[in-house]
Jmol script that loads the backbone (N, CA, C; Angstrom):
load data "model"
ATOM      1  N   MET A   1      67.065 -53.208  69.300  1.00  0.00           N
ATOM      2  CA  MET A   1      65.791 -53.134  68.616  1.00  0.00           C
ATOM      3  C   MET A   1      65.968 -53.173  67.096  1.00  0.00           C
ATOM      4  N   LYS A   2      67.171 -52.869  66.627  1.00  0.00           N
ATOM      5  CA  LYS A   2      67.416 -52.869  65.194  1.00  0.00           C
ATOM      6  C   LYS A   2      67.204 -54.265  64.614  1.00  0.00           C
ATOM      7  N   TYR A   3      67.668 -55.290  65.302  1.00  0.00           N
ATOM      8  CA  TYR A   3      67.561 -56.645  64.785  1.00  0.00           C
ATOM      9  C   TYR A   3      66.132 -57.179  64.873  1.00  0.00           C
ATOM     10  N   VAL A   4      65.378 -56.728  65.851  1.00  0.00           N
ATOM     11  CA  VAL A   4      63.967 -57.104  65.921  1.00  0.00           C
ATOM     12  C   VAL A   4      63.221 -56.495  64.735  1.00  0.00           C
ATOM     13  N   SER A   5      63.542 -55.247  64.415  1.00  0.00           N
ATOM     14  CA  SER A   5      62.916 -54.600  63.252  1.00  0.00           C
ATOM     15  C   SER A   5      63.294 -55.314  61.959  1.00  0.00           C
ATOM     16  N   ILE A   6      64.535 -55.698  61.838  1.00  0.00           N
ATOM     17  CA  ILE A   6      64.970 -56.443  60.651  1.00  0.00           C
ATOM     18  C   ILE A   6      64.260 -57.796  60.593  1.00  0.00           C
ATOM     19  N   GLY A   7      64.050 -58.420  61.749  1.00  0.00           N
ATOM     20  CA  GLY A   7      63.307 -59.675  61.794  1.00  0.00           C
ATOM     21  C   GLY A   7      61.881 -59.510  61.304  1.00  0.00           C
ATOM     22  N   PHE A   8      61.234 -58.392  61.679  1.00  0.00           N
ATOM     23  CA  PHE A   8      59.888 -58.126  61.179  1.00  0.00           C
ATOM     24  C   PHE A   8      59.903 -57.852  59.680  1.00  0.00           C
ATOM     25  N   ILE A   9      60.963 -57.254  59.176  1.00  0.00           N
ATOM     26  CA  ILE A   9      61.082 -57.046  57.726  1.00  0.00           C
ATOM     27  C   ILE A   9      61.185 -58.393  57.016  1.00  0.00           C
ATOM     28  N   PHE A  10      61.967 -59.330  57.580  1.00  0.00           N
ATOM     29  CA  PHE A  10      62.034 -60.674  57.011  1.00  0.00           C
ATOM     30  C   PHE A  10      60.656 -61.337  57.036  1.00  0.00           C
ATOM     31  N   SER A  11      59.887 -61.107  58.105  1.00  0.00           N
ATOM     32  CA  SER A  11      58.536 -61.652  58.179  1.00  0.00           C
ATOM     33  C   SER A  11      57.646 -61.056  57.099  1.00  0.00           C
ATOM     34  N   LEU A  12      57.767 -59.762  56.885  1.00  0.00           N
ATOM     35  CA  LEU A  12      56.988 -59.096  55.846  1.00  0.00           C
ATOM     36  C   LEU A  12      57.333 -59.651  54.462  1.00  0.00           C
ATOM     37  N   VAL A  13      58.620 -59.877  54.225  1.00  0.00           N
ATOM     38  CA  VAL A  13      59.040 -60.480  52.959  1.00  0.00           C
ATOM     39  C   VAL A  13      58.467 -61.890  52.835  1.00  0.00           C
ATOM     40  N   GLY A  14      58.460 -62.643  53.919  1.00  0.00           N
ATOM     41  CA  GLY A  14      57.867 -63.980  53.904  1.00  0.00           C
ATOM     42  C   GLY A  14      56.377 -63.938  53.609  1.00  0.00           C
ATOM     43  N   ILE A  15      55.682 -62.960  54.157  1.00  0.00           N
ATOM     44  CA  ILE A  15      54.251 -62.802  53.889  1.00  0.00           C
ATOM     45  C   ILE A  15      54.023 -62.482  52.414  1.00  0.00           C
ATOM     46  N   ILE A  16      54.803 -61.569  51.878  1.00  0.00           N
ATOM     47  CA  ILE A  16      54.653 -61.178  50.475  1.00  0.00           C
ATOM     48  C   ILE A  16      54.956 -62.356  49.550  1.00  0.00           C
ATOM     49  N   VAL A  17      56.045 -63.079  49.835  1.00  0.00           N
ATOM     50  CA  VAL A  17      56.391 -64.243  49.015  1.00  0.00           C
ATOM     51  C   VAL A  17      55.278 -65.292  49.083  1.00  0.00           C
ATOM     52  N   SER A  18      54.729 -65.501  50.258  1.00  0.00           N
ATOM     53  CA  SER A  18      53.655 -66.468  50.412  1.00  0.00           C
ATOM     54  C   SER A  18      52.423 -66.064  49.616  1.00  0.00           C
ATOM     55  N   LEU A  19      52.069 -64.798  49.648  1.00  0.00           N
ATOM     56  CA  LEU A  19      50.894 -64.340  48.917  1.00  0.00           C
ATOM     57  C   LEU A  19      51.106 -64.348  47.408  1.00  0.00           C
ATOM     58  N   VAL A  20      52.338 -64.094  46.966  1.00  0.00           N
ATOM     59  CA  VAL A  20      52.610 -64.061  45.528  1.00  0.00           C
ATOM     60  C   VAL A  20      52.654 -65.468  44.945  1.00  0.00           C
ATOM     61  N   PHE A  21      53.328 -66.390  45.612  1.00  0.00           N
ATOM     62  CA  PHE A  21      53.539 -67.716  45.038  1.00  0.00           C
ATOM     63  C   PHE A  21      52.510 -68.753  45.487  1.00  0.00           C
ATOM     64  N   TRP A  22      51.950 -68.620  46.673  1.00  0.00           N
ATOM     65  CA  TRP A  22      50.986 -69.584  47.192  1.00  0.00           C
ATOM     66  C   TRP A  22      49.737 -68.844  47.635  1.00  0.00           C
ATOM     67  N   ASP A  23      49.210 -69.209  48.788  1.00  0.00           N
ATOM     68  CA  ASP A  23      48.054 -68.498  49.309  1.00  0.00           C
ATOM     69  C   ASP A  23      48.298 -68.092  50.760  1.00  0.00           C
ATOM     70  N   ILE A  24      47.285 -67.534  51.374  1.00  0.00           N
ATOM     71  CA  ILE A  24      47.431 -66.982  52.720  1.00  0.00           C
ATOM     72  C   ILE A  24      47.728 -68.063  53.762  1.00  0.00           C
ATOM     73  N   HIS A  25      47.372 -69.299  53.479  1.00  0.00           N
ATOM     74  CA  HIS A  25      47.584 -70.370  54.448  1.00  0.00           C
ATOM     75  C   HIS A  25      49.043 -70.825  54.539  1.00  0.00           C
ATOM     76  N   MET A  26      49.877 -70.365  53.661  1.00  0.00           N
ATOM     77  CA  MET A  26      51.302 -70.696  53.708  1.00  0.00           C
ATOM     78  C   MET A  26      52.112 -69.683  54.525  1.00  0.00           C
ATOM     79  N   ILE A  27      51.487 -68.602  54.957  1.00  0.00           N
ATOM     80  CA  ILE A  27      52.216 -67.576  55.714  1.00  0.00           C
ATOM     81  C   ILE A  27      52.850 -68.147  56.980  1.00  0.00           C
ATOM     82  N   PRO A  28      52.117 -68.912  57.812  1.00  0.00           N
ATOM     83  CA  PRO A  28      52.781 -69.475  59.008  1.00  0.00           C
ATOM     84  C   PRO A  28      53.948 -70.398  58.670  1.00  0.00           C
ATOM     85  N   VAL A  29      53.843 -71.132  57.586  1.00  0.00           N
ATOM     86  CA  VAL A  29      54.910 -72.061  57.202  1.00  0.00           C
ATOM     87  C   VAL A  29      56.160 -71.296  56.770  1.00  0.00           C
ATOM     88  N   ILE A  30      55.968 -70.287  55.932  1.00  0.00           N
ATOM     89  CA  ILE A  30      57.105 -69.514  55.420  1.00  0.00           C
ATOM     90  C   ILE A  30      57.780 -68.738  56.542  1.00  0.00           C
ATOM     91  N   THR A  31      56.991 -68.045  57.365  1.00  0.00           N
ATOM     92  CA  THR A  31      57.608 -67.230  58.421  1.00  0.00           C
ATOM     93  C   THR A  31      58.262 -68.093  59.496  1.00  0.00           C
ATOM     94  N   SER A  32      57.658 -69.235  59.812  1.00  0.00           N
ATOM     95  CA  SER A  32      58.308 -70.105  60.801  1.00  0.00           C
ATOM     96  C   SER A  32      59.567 -70.743  60.219  1.00  0.00           C
ATOM     97  N   SER A  33      59.587 -70.988  58.920  1.00  0.00           N
ATOM     98  CA  SER A  33      60.799 -71.521  58.284  1.00  0.00           C
ATOM     99  C   SER A  33      61.940 -70.512  58.353  1.00  0.00           C
ATOM    100  N   ILE A  34      61.627 -69.254  58.126  1.00  0.00           N
ATOM    101  CA  ILE A  34      62.638 -68.201  58.260  1.00  0.00           C
ATOM    102  C   ILE A  34      63.143 -68.152  59.704  1.00  0.00           C
ATOM    103  N   GLY A  35      62.217 -68.268  60.664  1.00  0.00           N
ATOM    104  CA  GLY A  35      62.606 -68.281  62.070  1.00  0.00           C
ATOM    105  C   GLY A  35      63.485 -69.458  62.427  1.00  0.00           C
ATOM    106  N   VAL A  36      63.198 -70.623  61.851  1.00  0.00           N
ATOM    107  CA  VAL A  36      64.009 -71.817  62.118  1.00  0.00           C
ATOM    108  C   VAL A  36      65.419 -71.636  61.576  1.00  0.00           C
ATOM    109  N   VAL A  37      65.544 -71.006  60.409  1.00  0.00           N
ATOM    110  CA  VAL A  37      66.878 -70.752  59.849  1.00  0.00           C
ATOM    111  C   VAL A  37      67.702 -69.905  60.818  1.00  0.00           C
ATOM    112  N   PHE A  38      67.105 -68.842  61.335  1.00  0.00           N
ATOM    113  CA  PHE A  38      67.836 -67.989  62.276  1.00  0.00           C
ATOM    114  C   PHE A  38      68.053 -68.686  63.619  1.00  0.00           C
ATOM    115  N   LEU A  39      67.139 -69.561  64.023  1.00  0.00           N
ATOM    116  CA  LEU A  39      67.331 -70.312  65.261  1.00  0.00           C
ATOM    117  C   LEU A  39      68.486 -71.292  65.132  1.00  0.00           C
ATOM    118  N   VAL A  40      68.608 -71.937  63.988  1.00  0.00           N
ATOM    119  CA  VAL A  40      69.743 -72.843  63.753  1.00  0.00           C
ATOM    120  C   VAL A  40      71.050 -72.048  63.758  1.00  0.00           C
ATOM    121  N   ALA A  41      71.030 -70.859  63.155  1.00  0.00           N
ATOM    122  CA  ALA A  41      72.220 -69.997  63.198  1.00  0.00           C
ATOM    123  C   ALA A  41      72.562 -69.640  64.638  1.00  0.00           C
ATOM    124  N   THR A  42      71.542 -69.394  65.451  1.00  0.00           N
ATOM    125  CA  THR A  42      71.772 -69.106  66.869  1.00  0.00           C
ATOM    126  C   THR A  42      72.440 -70.275  67.562  1.00  0.00           C
ATOM    127  N   LEU A  43      71.952 -71.481  67.298  1.00  0.00           N
ATOM    128  CA  LEU A  43      72.542 -72.669  67.926  1.00  0.00           C
ATOM    129  C   LEU A  43      73.978 -72.888  67.482  1.00  0.00           C
ATOM    130  N   ILE A  44      74.261 -72.626  66.221  1.00  0.00           N
ATOM    131  CA  ILE A  44      75.633 -72.803  65.728  1.00  0.00           C
ATOM    132  C   ILE A  44      76.562 -71.775  66.351  1.00  0.00           C
ATOM    133  N   PHE A  45      76.140 -70.509  66.355  1.00  0.00           N
ATOM    134  CA  PHE A  45      76.997 -69.457  66.907  1.00  0.00           C
ATOM    135  C   PHE A  45      77.190 -69.579  68.411  1.00  0.00           C
ATOM    136  N   SER A  46      76.185 -70.111  69.114  1.00  0.00           N
ATOM    137  CA  SER A  46      76.317 -70.220  70.564  1.00  0.00           C
ATOM    138  C   SER A  46      77.212 -71.376  70.977  1.00  0.00           C
ATOM    139  N   GLY A  47      77.368 -72.359  70.105  1.00  0.00           N
ATOM    140  CA  GLY A  47      78.224 -73.488  70.435  1.00  0.00           C
ATOM    141  C   GLY A  47      77.521 -74.577  71.207  1.00  0.00           C
ATOM    142  N   THR A  48      76.209 -74.575  71.233  1.00  0.00           N
ATOM    143  CA  THR A  48      75.476 -75.584  71.993  1.00  0.00           C
ATOM    144  C   THR A  48      75.385 -76.925  71.285  1.00  0.00           C
ATOM    145  N   LEU A  49      75.787 -76.983  70.042  1.00  0.00           N
ATOM    146  CA  LEU A  49      75.700 -78.229  69.290  1.00  0.00           C
ATOM    147  C   LEU A  49      76.972 -79.066  69.377  1.00  0.00           C
ATOM    148  N   VAL A  50      77.948 -78.645  70.167  1.00  0.00           N
ATOM    149  CA  VAL A  50      79.197 -79.397  70.278  1.00  0.00           C
ATOM    150  C   VAL A  50      79.269 -80.086  71.635  1.00  0.00           C
ATOM    151  N   SER A  51      80.198 -81.013  71.767  1.00  0.00           N
ATOM    152  CA  SER A  51      80.326 -81.776  73.003  1.00  0.00           C
ATOM    153  C   SER A  51      81.030 -80.948  74.084  1.00  0.00           C
ATOM    154  N   GLY A  52      81.008 -81.461  75.274  1.00  0.00           N
ATOM    155  CA  GLY A  52      81.620 -80.765  76.406  1.00  0.00           C
ATOM    156  C   GLY A  52      83.109 -80.556  76.257  1.00  0.00           C
ATOM    157  N   ASP A  53      83.806 -81.536  75.698  1.00  0.00           N
ATOM    158  CA  ASP A  53      85.243 -81.400  75.475  1.00  0.00           C
ATOM    159  C   ASP A  53      85.540 -80.267  74.505  1.00  0.00           C
ATOM    160  N   ARG A  54      84.746 -80.174  73.453  1.00  0.00           N
ATOM    161  CA  ARG A  54      84.952 -79.121  72.458  1.00  0.00           C
ATOM    162  C   ARG A  54      84.625 -77.750  73.052  1.00  0.00           C
ATOM    163  N   ILE A  55      83.590 -77.667  73.874  1.00  0.00           N
ATOM    164  CA  ILE A  55      83.251 -76.397  74.522  1.00  0.00           C
ATOM    165  C   ILE A  55      84.406 -75.940  75.404  1.00  0.00           C
ATOM    166  N   ARG A  56      84.970 -76.863  76.178  1.00  0.00           N
ATOM    167  CA  ARG A  56      86.088 -76.522  77.050  1.00  0.00           C
ATOM    168  C   ARG A  56      87.299 -76.082  76.236  1.00  0.00           C
ATOM    169  N   ALA A  57      87.572 -76.777  75.131  1.00  0.00           N
ATOM    170  CA  ALA A  57      88.712 -76.416  74.289  1.00  0.00           C
ATOM    171  C   ALA A  57      88.495 -75.057  73.626  1.00  0.00           C
ATOM    172  N   ASN A  58      87.293 -74.809  73.161  1.00  0.00           N
ATOM    173  CA  ASN A  58      87.013 -73.509  72.549  1.00  0.00           C
ATOM    174  C   ASN A  58      87.118 -72.386  73.574  1.00  0.00           C
ATOM    175  N   TYR A  59      86.618 -72.636  74.778  1.00  0.00           N
ATOM    176  CA  TYR A  59      86.671 -71.615  75.819  1.00  0.00           C
ATOM    177  C   TYR A  59      88.115 -71.315  76.211  1.00  0.00           C
ATOM    178  N   ALA A  60      88.949 -72.337  76.223  1.00  0.00           N
ATOM    179  CA  ALA A  60      90.341 -72.147  76.629  1.00  0.00           C
ATOM    180  C   ALA A  60      91.167 -71.445  75.556  1.00  0.00           C
ATOM    181  N   THR A  61      90.817 -71.624  74.292  1.00  0.00           N
ATOM    182  CA  THR A  61      91.651 -71.077  73.222  1.00  0.00           C
ATOM    183  C   THR A  61      91.154 -69.757  72.650  1.00  0.00           C
ATOM    184  N   GLU A  62      89.885 -69.415  72.863  1.00  0.00           N
ATOM    185  CA  GLU A  62      89.394 -68.161  72.290  1.00  0.00           C
ATOM    186  C   GLU A  62      89.619 -67.011  73.257  1.00  0.00           C
ATOM    187  N   SER A  63      89.807 -65.837  72.696  1.00  0.00           N
ATOM    188  CA  SER A  63      90.032 -64.659  73.524  1.00  0.00           C
ATOM    189  C   SER A  63      88.702 -64.098  74.018  1.00  0.00           C
ATOM    190  N   GLU A  64      88.785 -63.188  74.943  1.00  0.00           N
ATOM    191  CA  GLU A  64      87.586 -62.545  75.479  1.00  0.00           C
ATOM    192  C   GLU A  64      86.853 -61.776  74.375  1.00  0.00           C
ATOM    193  N   GLU A  65      87.607 -61.176  73.483  1.00  0.00           N
ATOM    194  CA  GLU A  65      87.010 -60.432  72.380  1.00  0.00           C
ATOM    195  C   GLU A  65      86.263 -61.365  71.425  1.00  0.00           C
ATOM    196  N   ASP A  66      86.844 -62.517  71.128  1.00  0.00           N
ATOM    197  CA  ASP A  66      86.179 -63.499  70.269  1.00  0.00           C
ATOM    198  C   ASP A  66      84.900 -64.021  70.920  1.00  0.00           C
ATOM    199  N   ARG A  67      84.956 -64.255  72.210  1.00  0.00           N
ATOM    200  CA  ARG A  67      83.792 -64.751  72.941  1.00  0.00           C
ATOM    201  C   ARG A  67      82.667 -63.719  72.919  1.00  0.00           C
ATOM    202  N   LYS A  68      83.010 -62.454  73.123  1.00  0.00           N
ATOM    203  CA  LYS A  68      81.990 -61.394  73.074  1.00  0.00           C
ATOM    204  C   LYS A  68      81.409 -61.252  71.673  1.00  0.00           C
ATOM    205  N   SER A  69      82.244 -61.400  70.657  1.00  0.00           N
ATOM    206  CA  SER A  69      81.776 -61.321  69.278  1.00  0.00           C
ATOM    207  C   SER A  69      80.823 -62.470  68.965  1.00  0.00           C
ATOM    208  N   ARG A  70      81.165 -63.672  69.414  1.00  0.00           N
ATOM    209  CA  ARG A  70      80.300 -64.829  69.196  1.00  0.00           C
ATOM    210  C   ARG A  70      78.987 -64.669  69.944  1.00  0.00           C
ATOM    211  N   TYR A  71      79.036 -64.147  71.170  1.00  0.00           N
ATOM    212  CA  TYR A  71      77.835 -63.906  71.958  1.00  0.00           C
ATOM    213  C   TYR A  71      76.934 -62.884  71.260  1.00  0.00           C
ATOM    214  N   LYS A  72      77.541 -61.851  70.706  1.00  0.00           N
ATOM    215  CA  LYS A  72      76.769 -60.829  70.003  1.00  0.00           C
ATOM    216  C   LYS A  72      76.112 -61.422  68.751  1.00  0.00           C
ATOM    217  N   MET A  73      76.828 -62.289  68.032  1.00  0.00           N
ATOM    218  CA  MET A  73      76.262 -62.896  66.818  1.00  0.00           C
ATOM    219  C   MET A  73      75.070 -63.782  67.147  1.00  0.00           C
ATOM    220  N   PHE A  74      75.163 -64.611  68.199  1.00  0.00           N
ATOM    221  CA  PHE A  74      74.024 -65.483  68.458  1.00  0.00           C
ATOM    222  C   PHE A  74      72.874 -64.732  69.110  1.00  0.00           C
ATOM    223  N   THR A  75      73.145 -63.661  69.814  1.00  0.00           N
ATOM    224  CA  THR A  75      72.059 -62.835  70.335  1.00  0.00           C
ATOM    225  C   THR A  75      71.316 -62.144  69.199  1.00  0.00           C
ATOM    226  N   ASN A  76      72.060 -61.620  68.238  1.00  0.00           N
ATOM    227  CA  ASN A  76      71.434 -60.972  67.091  1.00  0.00           C
ATOM    228  C   ASN A  76      70.647 -61.961  66.244  1.00  0.00           C
ATOM    229  N   SER A  77      71.149 -63.171  66.082  1.00  0.00           N
ATOM    230  CA  SER A  77      70.419 -64.199  65.328  1.00  0.00           C
ATOM    231  C   SER A  77      69.117 -64.561  66.029  1.00  0.00           C
ATOM    232  N   LEU A  78      69.163 -64.635  67.345  1.00  0.00           N
ATOM    233  CA  LEU A  78      67.955 -64.930  68.103  1.00  0.00           C
ATOM    234  C   LEU A  78      66.947 -63.793  67.976  1.00  0.00           C
ATOM    235  N   LEU A  79      67.433 -62.561  68.011  1.00  0.00           N
ATOM    236  CA  LEU A  79      66.541 -61.414  67.847  1.00  0.00           C
ATOM    237  C   LEU A  79      65.928 -61.360  66.453  1.00  0.00           C
ATOM    238  N   LEU A  80      66.601 -61.910  65.460  1.00  0.00           N
ATOM    239  CA  LEU A  80      66.034 -62.008  64.119  1.00  0.00           C
ATOM    240  C   LEU A  80      64.978 -63.114  64.046  1.00  0.00           C
ATOM    241  N   ALA A  81      65.131 -64.175  64.823  1.00  0.00           N
ATOM    242  CA  ALA A  81      64.211 -65.312  64.768  1.00  0.00           C
ATOM    243  C   ALA A  81      62.902 -65.041  65.494  1.00  0.00           C
ATOM    244  N   ILE A  82      62.939 -64.337  66.591  1.00  0.00           N
ATOM    245  CA  ILE A  82      61.752 -64.154  67.432  1.00  0.00           C
ATOM    246  C   ILE A  82      60.583 -63.504  66.693  1.00  0.00           C
ATOM    247  N   PRO A  83      60.777 -62.396  65.960  1.00  0.00           N
ATOM    248  CA  PRO A  83      59.626 -61.804  65.256  1.00  0.00           C
ATOM    249  C   PRO A  83      59.002 -62.745  64.223  1.00  0.00           C
ATOM    250  N   ASN A  84      59.810 -63.569  63.601  1.00  0.00           N
ATOM    251  CA  ASN A  84      59.272 -64.518  62.621  1.00  0.00           C
ATOM    252  C   ASN A  84      58.368 -65.544  63.295  1.00  0.00           C
ATOM    253  N   PHE A  85      58.747 -66.015  64.467  1.00  0.00           N
ATOM    254  CA  PHE A  85      57.898 -66.951  65.192  1.00  0.00           C
ATOM    255  C   PHE A  85      56.628 -66.268  65.697  1.00  0.00           C
ATOM    256  N   ILE A  86      56.733 -65.018  66.117  1.00  0.00           N
ATOM    257  CA  ILE A  86      55.552 -64.284  66.571  1.00  0.00           C
ATOM    258  C   ILE A  86      54.552 -64.120  65.429  1.00  0.00           C
ATOM    259  N   VAL A  87      55.031 -63.707  64.256  1.00  0.00           N
ATOM    260  CA  VAL A  87      54.153 -63.547  63.092  1.00  0.00           C
ATOM    261  C   VAL A  87      53.541 -64.890  62.701  1.00  0.00           C
ATOM    262  N   SER A  88      54.326 -65.941  62.753  1.00  0.00           N
ATOM    263  CA  SER A  88      53.820 -67.271  62.420  1.00  0.00           C
ATOM    264  C   SER A  88      52.705 -67.694  63.379  1.00  0.00           C
ATOM    265  N   ILE A  89      52.885 -67.467  64.653  1.00  0.00           N
ATOM    266  CA  ILE A  89      51.874 -67.837  65.649  1.00  0.00           C
ATOM    267  C   ILE A  89      50.612 -67.007  65.464  1.00  0.00           C
ATOM    268  N   VAL A  90      50.773 -65.704  65.223  1.00  0.00           N
ATOM    269  CA  VAL A  90      49.610 -64.831  65.047  1.00  0.00           C
ATOM    270  C   VAL A  90      48.805 -65.247  63.821  1.00  0.00           C
ATOM    271  N   PHE A  91      49.468 -65.460  62.685  1.00  0.00           N
ATOM    272  CA  PHE A  91      48.749 -65.852  61.483  1.00  0.00           C
ATOM    273  C   PHE A  91      48.155 -67.244  61.610  1.00  0.00           C
ATOM    274  N   SER A  92      48.847 -68.140  62.279  1.00  0.00           N
ATOM    275  CA  SER A  92      48.295 -69.471  62.505  1.00  0.00           C
ATOM    276  C   SER A  92      47.019 -69.395  63.329  1.00  0.00           C
ATOM    277  N   PHE A  93      47.033 -68.591  64.365  1.00  0.00           N
ATOM    278  CA  PHE A  93      45.851 -68.411  65.200  1.00  0.00           C
ATOM    279  C   PHE A  93      44.714 -67.766  64.412  1.00  0.00           C
ATOM    280  N   LEU A  94      45.033 -66.722  63.645  1.00  0.00           N
ATOM    281  CA  LEU A  94      44.006 -66.019  62.873  1.00  0.00           C
ATOM    282  C   LEU A  94      43.405 -66.913  61.781  1.00  0.00           C
ATOM    283  N   LEU A  95      44.217 -67.694  61.127  1.00  0.00           N
ATOM    284  CA  LEU A  95      43.711 -68.535  60.045  1.00  0.00           C
ATOM    285  C   LEU A  95      42.897 -69.732  60.566  1.00  0.00           C
ATOM    286  N   ASN A  96      43.256 -70.239  61.731  1.00  0.00           N
ATOM    287  CA  ASN A  96      42.542 -71.395  62.263  1.00  0.00           C
ATOM    288  C   ASN A  96      41.282 -71.022  63.047  1.00  0.00           C
ATOM    289  N   ASN A  97      41.264 -69.821  63.619  1.00  0.00           N
ATOM    290  CA  ASN A  97      40.114 -69.409  64.434  1.00  0.00           C
ATOM    291  C   ASN A  97      39.275 -68.326  63.781  1.00  0.00           C
ATOM    292  N   GLY A  98      39.734 -67.812  62.645  1.00  0.00           N
ATOM    293  CA  GLY A  98      39.032 -66.688  62.025  1.00  0.00           C
ATOM    294  C   GLY A  98      38.067 -67.140  61.059  1.00  0.00           C
TER     295      GLY A  98
END
end "model"
wireframe off; spacefill off
backbone 0.3
color backbone group
């Protein structure tokens, strides 16, 4: 839950930056951009952007401890991205239907 809370803090910072430099209609753009950054980090840490040969080679050469560390990093990155997408969807809905 710590990383979800940190993700909401990043969303709050995105909201504040949007209100200071632009207007309220930029909140979904800023928060979803923050979410995309963490989602790309998730994809990089998980190893899904490499070919099958590279995945097999990485799996064969990395230790169990390294694999668990990499799994923890991409899980935490995903937990940071989710609140940003939730805030983006909520503000997008509120601004378009409100």
